[in-house]
C-alpha positions as CSV (number, residue, x, y, z in Angstrom):
1,X,-42.1,53.7,16.1
2,X,-38.4,53.6,15.6
3,X,-37.9,50.9,18.1
4,X,-40.6,48.8,16.4
5,X,-38.8,49.2,13.1
6,X,-35.5,48.2,14.7
7,X,-37.1,45.1,16.1
8,X,-38.1,43.9,12.7
9,X,-34.5,43.6,11.7
10,X,-33.0,42.1,15.0
11,X,-34.3,39.6,17.6
12,X,-35.8,41.3,20.6
13,X,-33.1,39.7,22.9
14,X,-30.5,41.6,20.9
15,X,-32.4,44.8,20.5
16,X,-32.9,45.2,24.2
17,X,-29.7,46.7,25.6
18,X,-28.6,49.0,28.3
19,X,-27.9,52.5,27.2
20,X,-24.1,53.0,27.2
21,X,-22.5,56.4,27.8
22,X,-21.1,56.7,24.3
23,X,-22.1,55.7,20.7
24,X,-18.9,53.6,20.4
25,X,-19.9,51.6,23.5
26,X,-23.3,51.0,21.9
27,X,-21.8,49.6,18.8
28,X,-19.4,47.4,20.8
29,X,-22.2,45.8,22.8
30,X,-24.4,45.2,19.8
31,X,-21.6,43.5,17.9
32,X,-20.8,41.1,20.9
33,X,-24.4,40.1,21.6
34,X,-25.1,36.5,20.6
35,X,-27.5,33.8,21.2
36,X,-26.7,31.1,23.8
37,X,-25.5,27.8,22.4
38,X,-26.6,24.7,24.3
39,X,-23.8,22.8,26.1
40,X,-24.7,19.6,24.2
41,X,-24.2,21.3,20.8
42,X,-21.0,23.0,22.1
43,X,-19.6,19.6,23.2
44,X,-20.1,18.2,19.8
45,X,-17.8,20.8,18.2
46,X,-14.1,20.3,18.0
47,X,-11.8,22.4,20.2
48,X,-11.0,24.7,17.2
49,X,-14.7,25.5,16.8
50,X,-15.5,25.9,20.5
51,X,-13.9,29.3,20.6
52,X,-16.6,30.5,18.1
53,X,-19.4,29.6,20.6
54,X,-20.0,32.1,23.3
55,X,-23.0,32.7,25.5
56,X,-24.9,35.9,25.1
57,X,-24.7,38.0,28.3
58,X,-28.1,39.0,29.5
59,X,-28.6,42.6,28.5
60,X,-30.4,45.0,30.8
61,X,-33.6,46.2,29.3
62,X,-34.1,50.0,29.6
63,X,-37.1,52.1,29.1
64,X,-35.0,55.0,28.1
65,X,-35.6,55.6,24.4
66,X,-33.0,58.2,24.0
67,X,-32.1,59.7,20.6
68,X,-28.7,57.8,20.4
69,X,-30.5,54.4,20.7
70,X,-33.2,55.0,18.2
71,X,-30.7,56.4,15.7
72,X,-28.4,53.4,16.0
73,X,-31.2,50.8,15.8
74,X,-33.0,52.5,13.0
75,X,-30.0,52.3,10.7
76,X,-30.2,49.0,8.7
77,X,-27.1,46.9,9.2
78,X,-25.4,45.4,6.1
79,X,-26.0,41.7,5.3
80,X,-22.4,40.7,6.0
81,X,-23.0,41.3,9.7
82,X,-25.0,38.1,9.8
83,X,-21.8,36.1,9.1
84,X,-20.5,37.1,12.5
85,X,-23.2,35.1,14.2
86,X,-21.4,32.2,16.1
87,X,-24.0,29.6,15.1
88,X,-23.5,30.4,11.5
89,X,-19.8,30.4,11.8
90,X,-19.8,27.0,13.4
91,X,-22.0,25.6,10.7
92,X,-19.9,27.1,7.9
93,X,-16.7,25.7,9.5
94,X,-18.2,22.2,10.0
95,X,-19.3,22.2,6.4
96,X,-15.9,23.4,5.2
97,X,-14.1,20.7,7.3
98,X,-16.4,18.0,5.9
99,X,-15.8,19.3,2.3
100,X,-12.0,19.1,2.8
101,X,-12.1,15.7,4.3
102,X,-10.7,16.9,7.6
103,X,-13.5,15.7,9.9
104,X,-13.4,12.8,12.3
105,X,-14.5,9.8,10.3
106,X,-14.9,7.5,13.3
107,X,-15.2,8.0,17.0
108,X,-12.3,7.0,19.2
109,X,-12.4,3.2,19.8
110,X,-13.6,2.3,23.3
111,X,-12.3,-1.3,23.2
112,X,-9.2,-3.0,21.8
113,X,-9.3,-4.4,18.3
114,X,-10.6,-8.0,18.1
115,X,-9.1,-9.8,15.1
116,X,-11.5,-12.7,15.5
117,X,-14.4,-10.5,14.2
118,X,-12.8,-9.9,10.8
119,X,-12.1,-12.7,8.3
120,X,-8.9,-12.2,6.2
121,X,-9.3,-11.9,2.5
122,X,-6.0,-13.1,1.1
123,X,-6.2,-16.8,2.1
124,X,-9.4,-17.4,0.2
125,X,-8.0,-15.6,-2.9
126,X,-4.7,-17.6,-2.9
127,X,-6.6,-20.9,-2.3
128,X,-8.6,-20.1,-5.5
129,X,-5.3,-19.5,-7.4
130,X,-5.8,-15.7,-7.7
131,X,-3.0,-13.1,-7.7
132,X,-2.3,-10.7,-4.9
133,X,-0.7,-7.3,-5.4
134,X,3.1,-7.1,-5.1
135,X,2.9,-3.7,-3.5
136,X,0.2,-2.1,-1.4
137,X,0.3,1.6,-0.8
138,X,-1.7,3.5,1.8
139,X,-2.5,7.1,2.3
140,X,-2.3,8.0,6.0
141,X,-4.7,10.8,7.0
142,X,-8.4,9.7,6.9
143,X,-7.3,6.5,5.3
144,X,-5.4,4.6,8.0
145,X,-6.1,7.0,10.9
146,X,-8.3,9.9,11.8
147,X,-8.5,12.9,12.2
148,X,-6.2,14.5,9.6
149,X,-3.1,16.0,11.2
150,X,-3.6,19.5,9.8
151,X,-6.7,19.8,12.0
152,X,-4.8,19.4,15.3
153,X,-4.1,23.1,15.6
154,X,-4.7,23.0,19.4
155,X,-1.4,21.1,19.9
156,X,1.5,23.3,20.8
157,X,3.9,21.9,18.2
158,X,1.5,22.4,15.3
159,X,3.5,25.0,13.4
160,X,6.7,22.9,13.1
161,X,5.1,19.5,13.6
162,X,7.4,19.0,16.5
163,X,6.9,17.5,20.0
164,X,4.7,17.2,21.8
165,X,3.4,14.9,19.1
166,X,-0.2,13.7,18.7
167,X,-0.9,10.9,21.1
168,X,-1.9,7.6,19.5
169,X,-5.4,6.5,20.7
170,X,-6.2,10.0,22.1
171,X,-5.4,12.6,19.5
172,X,-5.2,10.2,16.5
173,X,-6.4,6.6,16.2
174,X,-6.6,3.9,13.6
175,X,-9.8,3.3,11.8
176,X,-11.4,-0.1,12.4
177,X,-11.1,-1.2,8.8
178,X,-7.5,-0.1,8.5
179,X,-6.6,-2.0,11.7
180,X,-8.2,-5.1,10.2
181,X,-6.3,-4.7,6.9
182,X,-2.9,-4.1,8.7
183,X,-3.5,-7.0,11.0
184,X,-4.0,-9.3,7.9
185,X,-0.9,-8.0,6.3
186,X,1.1,-8.5,9.5
187,X,-0.2,-12.0,10.4
188,X,-1.1,-13.9,7.2
189,X,1.7,-15.8,5.4
190,X,0.1,-15.0,2.1
191,X,1.4,-11.5,2.4
192,X,5.0,-12.4,3.3
193,X,6.4,-11.4,-0.2
194,X,4.3,-8.2,-0.5
195,X,5.8,-4.8,-0.1
196,X,3.8,-2.3,2.1
197,X,4.3,1.4,1.5
198,X,2.8,4.7,2.5
199,X,2.3,7.8,0.3
200,X,1.1,10.9,2.1
201,X,1.0,14.6,1.1
202,X,0.6,15.8,4.7
203,X,2.6,18.9,5.7
204,X,3.0,17.5,9.2
205,X,5.6,14.9,8.2
206,X,7.3,14.9,11.6
207,X,4.1,14.0,13.3
208,X,3.2,11.3,10.8
209,X,6.6,9.6,11.2
210,X,6.3,9.8,15.0
211,X,2.8,8.2,14.9
212,X,4.1,5.4,12.6
213,X,6.8,4.6,15.1
214,X,4.3,4.6,18.1
215,X,1.2,2.9,16.7
216,X,1.4,-0.9,16.9
217,X,-0.4,-3.7,15.2
218,X,0.1,-7.3,16.4
219,X,3.1,-6.1,18.5
220,X,4.8,-4.5,15.5
221,X,5.1,-0.8,14.9
222,X,3.7,0.6,11.7
223,X,7.2,1.9,11.0
224,X,8.5,-1.7,10.8
225,X,5.5,-3.0,8.9
226,X,5.5,-0.3,6.3
227,X,8.8,-0.7,4.4
228,X,8.7,2.5,2.2
229,X,7.4,5.8,3.6
230,X,7.1,8.6,1.1
231,X,5.7,11.5,3.2
232,X,5.9,15.0,1.6
233,X,3.7,17.5,-0.2
234,X,3.1,17.5,-3.9
235,X,1.5,15.3,-6.5
236,X,1.5,11.6,-5.5
237,X,2.9,10.6,-8.9
238,X,6.3,11.6,-7.5
239,X,5.6,9.4,-4.4
240,X,4.9,6.4,-6.7
241,X,7.8,7.1,-9.0
242,X,10.1,6.8,-6.0
243,X,8.4,3.6,-4.7
244,X,8.7,2.0,-8.1
245,X,12.4,3.0,-8.3
246,X,13.1,1.5,-4.8
247,X,11.2,-1.7,-5.3
248,X,11.7,-2.3,-9.1
249,X,8.0,-3.3,-9.3
250,X,5.8,-2.0,-12.1
251,X,2.8,0.1,-11.5
252,X,0.3,-2.5,-12.7
253,X,1.4,-4.7,-9.7
254,X,0.5,-2.0,-7.1
255,X,-2.8,-1.3,-5.3
256,X,-3.4,2.1,-3.7
257,X,-5.9,3.2,-1.1
258,X,-6.7,6.9,-0.6
259,X,-9.7,9.0,0.7
260,X,-9.3,11.7,-2.0
261,X,-10.5,10.7,-5.5
262,X,-10.0,13.5,-7.9
263,X,-10.0,17.3,-8.2
264,X,-7.4,19.8,-7.0
265,X,-6.6,17.7,-3.9
266,X,-7.4,14.3,-5.4
267,X,-5.0,11.4,-5.5
268,X,-6.7,8.3,-6.9
269,X,-7.3,9.6,-10.4
270,X,-3.8,11.0,-10.7
271,X,-2.1,7.8,-9.6
272,X,-4.5,5.6,-11.7
273,X,-3.1,7.5,-14.7
274,X,0.2,5.7,-14.0
275,X,-1.5,2.3,-14.3
276,X,-2.1,1.7,-10.6
277,X,-5.4,0.3,-9.4
278,X,-6.6,3.0,-7.0
279,X,-9.3,2.3,-4.4
280,X,-11.2,5.4,-3.2
281,X,-12.2,5.2,0.4
282,X,-14.1,8.4,1.3
283,X,-15.0,7.0,4.7
284,X,-11.5,5.8,5.4
285,X,-10.3,2.2,4.7
286,X,-13.2,-0.1,5.5
287,X,-13.5,-3.9,5.4
288,X,-15.7,-3.7,2.3
289,X,-13.3,-1.4,0.4
290,X,-10.4,-3.7,1.3
291,X,-12.1,-6.8,0.2
292,X,-13.5,-5.4,-3.0
293,X,-10.2,-3.9,-4.0
294,X,-8.3,-7.2,-3.6
295,X,-11.0,-9.1,-5.5
296,X,-11.0,-6.5,-8.3
297,X,-7.3,-6.6,-8.6
298,X,-7.3,-10.4,-8.9
299,X,-10.1,-10.3,-11.5
300,X,-8.4,-7.7,-13.6
301,X,-5.1,-9.6,-13.5
302,X,-6.8,-12.9,-14.5
303,X,-8.5,-11.1,-17.4
304,X,-5.3,-9.2,-18.5
305,X,-7.3,-6.0,-18.2
306,X,-5.4,-2.7,-17.6
307,X,-5.4,-1.8,-13.9
308,X,-5.1,2.0,-14.2
309,X,-8.6,2.7,-12.9
310,X,-10.3,4.2,-9.8
311,X,-12.4,1.8,-7.8
312,X,-15.1,3.9,-6.3
313,X,-17.5,3.3,-3.5
314,X,-21.1,2.9,-4.7
315,X,-23.3,5.7,-3.3
316,X,-26.9,6.6,-3.6
317,X,-28.0,7.4,-7.1
318,X,-27.1,5.9,-10.4
319,X,-24.5,3.2,-9.7
320,X,-23.1,3.5,-13.2
321,X,-22.7,7.3,-13.2
322,X,-19.3,8.8,-13.7
323,X,-19.1,9.8,-10.0
324,X,-20.2,6.5,-8.7
325,X,-18.9,3.9,-11.2
326,X,-17.3,0.7,-10.0
327,X,-14.5,-1.2,-11.6
328,X,-16.0,-4.6,-12.4
329,X,-14.4,-7.8,-13.9
330,X,-15.0,-8.1,-17.7
331,X,-18.2,-9.8,-18.7
332,X,-18.1,-13.4,-19.9
333,X,-17.8,-13.4,-23.7
334,X,-16.2,-10.0,-23.9
335,X,-13.1,-9.7,-26.1
336,X,-10.9,-9.0,-23.0
337,X,-12.2,-12.1,-21.2
338,X,-11.9,-14.3,-24.3
339,X,-8.3,-13.4,-25.1
340,X,-5.9,-15.7,-23.3
341,X,-2.7,-14.3,-21.9
342,X,0.1,-16.1,-23.7
343,X,3.9,-16.0,-23.7
344,X,6.0,-16.1,-26.8
345,X,9.7,-15.7,-27.6
346,X,9.9,-12.9,-30.2
347,X,12.3,-10.1,-31.5
348,X,12.2,-6.4,-31.0
349,X,11.7,-4.7,-34.4
350,X,11.4,-1.1,-33.2
351,X,12.2,0.7,-30.0
352,X,12.1,4.5,-29.5
353,X,14.1,5.0,-26.3
354,X,13.3,8.7,-26.2
355,X,9.5,7.9,-26.1
356,X,9.7,4.7,-24.0
357,X,7.8,2.4,-26.3
358,X,8.5,0.0,-29.2
359,X,7.1,-3.0,-31.1
360,X,7.9,-6.7,-31.3
361,X,7.1,-9.0,-34.3
362,X,4.5,-11.6,-33.5
363,X,3.8,-13.7,-36.6
364,X,3.2,-11.1,-39.3
365,X,2.1,-8.3,-37.0
366,X,3.9,-5.7,-34.9
367,X,2.7,-5.6,-31.4
368,X,3.1,-2.5,-29.1
369,X,4.8,-2.5,-25.8
370,X,5.8,0.2,-23.3
371,X,9.0,0.5,-21.2
372,X,6.9,0.0,-18.0
373,X,6.3,-3.6,-19.1
374,X,10.1,-4.3,-19.4
375,X,11.5,-6.8,-16.9
376,X,14.0,-6.1,-15.4
377,X,13.2,-2.4,-15.6
378,X,16.8,-1.5,-16.0
379,X,17.4,-3.8,-19.0
380,X,18.7,-2.4,-22.3
381,X,16.7,-3.1,-25.4
382,X,17.9,-2.9,-29.0
383,X,16.4,-3.7,-32.4
384,X,16.9,-7.4,-32.8
385,X,16.9,-8.2,-29.1
386,X,15.1,-11.5,-28.3
387,X,12.5,-11.1,-25.5
388,X,9.9,-13.3,-23.8
389,X,6.6,-11.3,-24.0
390,X,3.3,-11.9,-22.3
391,X,0.5,-10.9,-24.8
392,X,-2.9,-9.5,-23.8
393,X,-5.5,-6.9,-24.8
394,X,-5.7,-3.2,-23.9
395,X,-8.9,-1.4,-22.9
396,X,-9.8,-1.1,-26.6
397,X,-9.3,-4.8,-27.3
398,X,-6.0,-4.2,-29.2
399,X,-3.2,-6.7,-28.8
400,X,-0.3,-5.4,-26.6
401,X,2.6,-6.8,-24.6
402,X,1.8,-6.9,-20.8
403,X,5.3,-7.9,-19.9
404,X,8.6,-8.0,-21.8
405,X,11.3,-10.3,-20.3
406,X,14.8,-9.9,-21.8
407,X,16.4,-13.2,-22.7
408,X,20.2,-13.7,-22.9
409,X,21.3,-14.1,-26.5
410,X,22.9,-17.5,-25.8
411,X,19.7,-18.8,-24.1
412,X,17.3,-17.8,-26.8
413,X,16.3,-19.6,-29.9
414,X,13.8,-19.3,-32.7
415,X,10.3,-19.7,-31.3
416,X,7.8,-22.2,-32.6
417,X,4.3,-23.1,-31.8
418,X,5.4,-25.8,-29.3
419,X,7.1,-23.3,-27.1
420,X,4.0,-21.3,-26.4
421,X,2.0,-21.8,-23.2
422,X,-1.0,-20.2,-21.6
423,X,-0.1,-18.0,-18.7
424,X,-1.9,-18.6,-15.5
425,X,-2.4,-22.3,-16.2
426,X,-1.3,-24.7,-13.5
427,X,2.5,-25.1,-13.5
428,X,3.8,-28.6,-14.2
429,X,5.2,-30.0,-10.9
430,X,8.9,-30.6,-11.1
431,X,11.0,-32.3,-8.5
432,X,14.2,-31.3,-10.1
433,X,13.4,-29.5,-13.4
434,X,11.6,-29.8,-16.6
435,X,12.4,-28.0,-19.9
436,X,9.3,-26.2,-21.2
437,X,11.0,-23.7,-23.6
438,X,14.1,-23.6,-25.6
439,X,17.0,-22.5,-23.3
440,X,14.6,-22.4,-20.3
441,X,14.1,-24.7,-17.4
442,X,11.3,-24.8,-14.9
443,X,12.2,-25.4,-11.2
444,X,10.4,-25.4,-7.9
445,X,10.8,-22.1,-6.0
446,X,10.5,-21.1,-2.3
447,X,10.8,-17.6,-0.9
448,X,12.7,-16.3,2.1
449,X,13.1,-12.8,3.5
450,X,16.4,-11.1,4.3
451,X,18.7,-11.6,6.1
452,X,18.1,-15.3,6.2
453,X,17.9,-15.6,2.4
454,X,21.4,-14.3,2.2
455,X,22.6,-16.7,4.9
456,X,21.2,-19.7,2.9
457,X,22.7,-18.5,-0.4
458,X,26.1,-17.9,1.3
459,X,25.9,-21.5,2.7
460,X,26.1,-20.2,6.3
461,X,22.6,-21.3,7.2
462,X,22.6,-25.0,6.5
463,X,19.2,-25.9,8.2
464,X,15.9,-24.2,7.3
465,X,13.3,-24.5,10.1
466,X,9.6,-24.0,9.6
467,X,6.5,-24.9,11.5
468,X,4.7,-26.1,8.3
469,X,5.5,-29.2,6.2
470,X,6.2,-27.2,3.1
471,X,9.4,-29.2,2.4
472,X,8.1,-32.5,3.6
473,X,8.8,-35.1,0.8
474,X,10.8,-32.6,-1.3
475,X,14.4,-33.0,-2.3
476,X,16.7,-31.8,-4.9
477,X,17.3,-28.5,-6.8
478,X,15.1,-25.6,-5.9
479,X,15.4,-21.9,-6.7
480,X,15.6,-19.3,-3.9
481,X,13.4,-16.2,-4.2
482,X,14.2,-13.2,-2.0
483,X,11.1,-11.5,-0.5
484,X,10.9,-7.7,-0.3
485,X,10.6,-7.5,3.5
486,X,13.2,-7.9,6.3
487,X,12.4,-10.6,8.8
488,X,12.1,-8.9,12.2
489,X,14.1,-11.1,14.6
490,X,15.4,-8.1,16.5
491,X,19.1,-8.8,15.5
492,X,19.2,-12.2,17.2
493,X,20.9,-13.7,14.2
494,X,23.8,-11.3,14.6
495,X,24.2,-12.3,18.2
496,X,24.3,-16.1,17.3
497,X,26.7,-15.5,14.4
498,X,29.1,-13.5,16.7
499,X,28.7,-16.1,19.4
500,X,30.1,-18.7,16.9
501,X,33.0,-16.6,15.8
502,X,31.8,-14.4,12.9
503,X,33.3,-10.9,12.8
504,X,31.2,-7.8,12.1
505,X,32.6,-7.7,8.5
506,X,31.6,-11.3,7.9
507,X,28.1,-10.8,9.3
508,X,27.6,-7.8,7.0
509,X,28.7,-9.8,4.0
510,X,26.8,-12.9,4.8
511,X,23.5,-11.0,5.3
512,X,23.8,-8.9,2.1
513,X,23.0,-9.6,-1.5
514,X,25.8,-9.5,-4.1
515,X,26.1,-6.5,-6.4
516,X,23.5,-6.5,-9.1
517,X,21.1,-8.7,-7.1
518,X,17.9,-7.2,-5.5
519,X,14.9,-8.2,-3.5
520,X,12.0,-9.7,-5.4
521,X,14.3,-11.7,-7.7
522,X,15.3,-15.3,-8.0
523,X,18.9,-15.2,-6.7
524,X,20.2,-18.6,-5.9
525,X,19.9,-22.4,-6.4
526,X,19.6,-24.6,-3.4
527,X,19.8,-28.4,-3.0
528,X,17.2,-29.4,-0.5
529,X,17.7,-32.5,1.7
530,X,15.6,-34.4,4.2
531,X,13.0,-32.8,6.4
532,X,12.6,-34.1,10.0
533,X,10.3,-33.2,13.0
534,X,12.3,-32.0,16.0
535,X,11.8,-31.1,19.6
536,X,12.8,-27.8,21.3
537,X,15.5,-29.6,23.2
538,X,17.0,-30.9,20.0
539,X,16.9,-27.4,18.4
540,X,18.6,-26.0,21.5
541,X,21.8,-28.0,20.7
542,X,24.7,-25.5,19.8
543,X,25.3,-27.1,16.4
544,X,21.6,-26.9,15.5
545,X,21.4,-23.4,16.8
546,X,24.4,-22.4,14.7
547,X,23.0,-24.1,11.6
548,X,19.6,-22.6,11.9
549,X,21.0,-19.2,13.0
550,X,18.1,-19.0,15.4
551,X,17.3,-19.8,19.0
552,X,15.3,-22.9,19.7
553,X,12.2,-20.9,20.8
554,X,12.3,-19.0,17.5
555,X,12.9,-22.0,15.2
556,X,10.2,-24.0,13.5
557,X,9.5,-27.6,14.4
558,X,10.4,-29.1,11.0
559,X,14.1,-28.9,10.1
560,X,15.2,-29.2,6.4
561,X,18.8,-29.8,5.5
562,X,20.3,-27.4,3.0
563,X,22.9,-29.6,1.3
564,X,24.3,-27.1,-1.1
565,X,23.6,-23.5,-2.2
566,X,25.1,-21.1,-4.7
567,X,24.2,-17.8,-6.3
568,X,22.8,-17.8,-9.8
569,X,25.2,-16.5,-12.4
570,X,22.7,-13.6,-13.0
571,X,19.5,-12.8,-11.1
572,X,16.1,-13.4,-12.7
573,X,13.2,-11.2,-12.2
574,X,11.6,-9.4,-10.5
575,X,9.3,-12.3,-9.9
576,X,6.2,-12.1,-7.6
577,X,6.7,-14.3,-4.5
578,X,4.1,-16.7,-3.3
579,X,3.7,-18.8,-0.1
580,X,4.8,-22.4,-0.1
581,X,6.6,-23.9,-3.1
582,X,5.7,-22.6,-6.6
583,X,7.3,-22.9,-10.0
584,X,9.2,-20.5,-12.2
585,X,11.2,-20.7,-15.4
586,X,14.9,-19.5,-15.7
587,X,17.5,-19.6,-18.4
588,X,19.6,-22.7,-18.1
589,X,22.8,-20.7,-18.5
590,X,21.9,-18.9,-15.2
591,X,22.5,-22.1,-13.3
592,X,25.9,-23.2,-11.9
593,X,27.3,-26.3,-13.4
594,X,26.5,-28.7,-10.5
595,X,22.8,-27.7,-10.7
596,X,22.7,-28.4,-14.5
597,X,24.2,-31.8,-13.9
598,X,21.7,-32.5,-11.1
599,X,18.8,-31.6,-13.4
600,X,20.1,-33.6,-16.4
601,X,20.6,-36.8,-14.3
602,X,17.3,-36.5,-12.5
């Protein structure tokens, strides 16, 4: 009877056991008895979970119903003993890993990435005249790669995140969507002026940096592709504050991708509070999330809508619920969509430096602005300062300043209705320059990355070579914009400069920006000459090699003469760069005298 009662509480395979010589031995065998887990299920578990799966040893059945056996089996075991069952442990651990986002989001790729299967997004947006982000920031774990580094406890260097490091492609691998996005950033000319950054809270920073140095996309390591790497624990607001300080770019020109939306370990909601458009990617960075995020950024920028929102993936259920809402462009006819983004020259009537906001006088109204809209960010504002503001609407349809550009006192004048223009409208083509605003001049601009931008501005590089016909048919005064990246030529320019007699000190000076100048700004004025098509043998001539500061095999087919170049008297910006030749306005007094004469006589 007692054995029958015991069998009601325990499976028969566990109840049947050999009679040990002592009561302690009996308890030990009962605690270690488990059901067998199939090899297929065991192989699906991670190495950390496999240790919880063990086969139940076949227990000898015994017909001896001694007193010790019936006493032990008759006593009801507490409920918590069920939690020691290995199947239940495995299930709980799997659920816990999934809840924390630490699971493997995608199986290890079995074939190399094929870029022909994914169509880049940026070329289409630029062709439609839409704006791209100036900074793109990626989370790392379960956004660019999987699995998360904290789950790799089986590696011997886990405690200190030291070698042996996780092996790319074996222990950690890029997600397909992330590989496609990184390929587009590395290969499309539309992204030449965009800064790429990483913001990670992983406590395995040593491993993360090692993986960035080892994982390659299009022959470039992620370490060289990602300019700013902020990898440390803590709220990601600190990461973005550092990125903003290093780049000088405001939050509303950034786009962020992260797999954690909100809550205690969330990042998207926290960063969106700074004014950054944050794309939640719970399944890692996918092609759809990448495309929708860029399209949404462009739509919000065109409508002058605030970008501090979380772009969420639409799930099953109510697509407009709080948990599953999408960031959509404003509806046609809405106040935000109907309000044009205009620029006006106005005066500051109030500025509270301790609270980082102020007001400008527009007509008879005082319009709010925040310090984050100030360009350049380090500029000093006072009551009475004249500024060029871009007006728009906030989320509650109230007028506000989207940007505040400080104008030198001697270049500013009283605004009138004729000096206003609609932002985002097609710029008037200018071969040498056209005055659109009092004290301002509009000039064509082209962008170059360092160190070659510095070489052109220092008049050391007197031929610009490109494979495209961007300068074909263009001559005269142009502005030089410095991109935020460094062109990866492997130091060949230094070898060529040293070969033609430049010292180490000269190379350092010629490849650097002057004090007070920074990347992302308009820094110099360049007089462009004739553009001609060349052959590789012509580019291999020593004089041409020295003028291009590049070997023939690395030079473009079209050679453009740089007849003269000089630094601006003060930099302008930051200004978002664009491919090809675009237009920008600068104060006339920033130009050197010869450039002013060239503009006035053209």
